[in-house]
N, C-alpha and C positions, 0 to 999 in steps of 0.2 A: 688306521685314521688317529689320530692324538684324542684322549678323552676331554672333555672341558673340565676345567678345576673348578668351575663355579656353573651352577644349573641355569638354565635360560628359562625367564616365565614364561609358563605357560599352562594350560589345563585350567584349574581351579582359578587359581591366582588373576590370570587373564580375564577369565571370565568377571572375576570379582570387579577388577577395577574397569572394564568394558562397561556393567554394568551400573557402574557407581558414576563412571561419566554422563553417562544415559540420563540417570535420575537427577544428578545434579543439573544436568543442562536444561531440564525439561520442568521442574519445580522454579529453576530461577526465571525462566522465560515465562511460567506462569502464575508467578507473585509479581512480577514487571507488569504482565497485562493486564491483571487483576485491578493493580494499582491505578495504572496508567486511566483504566477504564472507570474507574472509581472517582478521580479527578478530574474525567472528560477532557483529556489529552487524546486529541484528533490522530496521534501518530502512536496511539496504542501498541498496536500489530508492528510495526516498525521497530519499536524498541525491543519487545518481545521477542522477535525474531533475532534482533543484533544479540540481545543478549545470549538467545538459547546456541544460535550456531557460532559464534564466537564462542562459547563456553566448552561448545562439543567438541571445536578442530585446534584450539588454542590454549581455552584453560585459562591462561593469564588475561588474554586479549576478552572474556568474556566478563571477569571481574572489574574491568576497565571499563566496560561498558554499564556495567551495573552502578558503579560508583559513579559514571558520568550522567544516567538517568536520576541517581538519588540527588545529586546536587544540582540539575536543573529543573527540579521538578515543583519547584514552589511555585 
């Protein structure tokens, strides 16, 4: 077998990135939910779920959902 020229991410690096994605997803969803509930939005759970799931699985999709929420919340 040929040795790899550059190491693959694994171990502690992969754990830190994974935890960071989970934390950012949860924090974004929590902030959206509490803000929407405070403003009396009847779709607060939908917005929180959209931001949390899209951040968890796509990253940029979650930022897009967050931007749309902030834009329409007036």
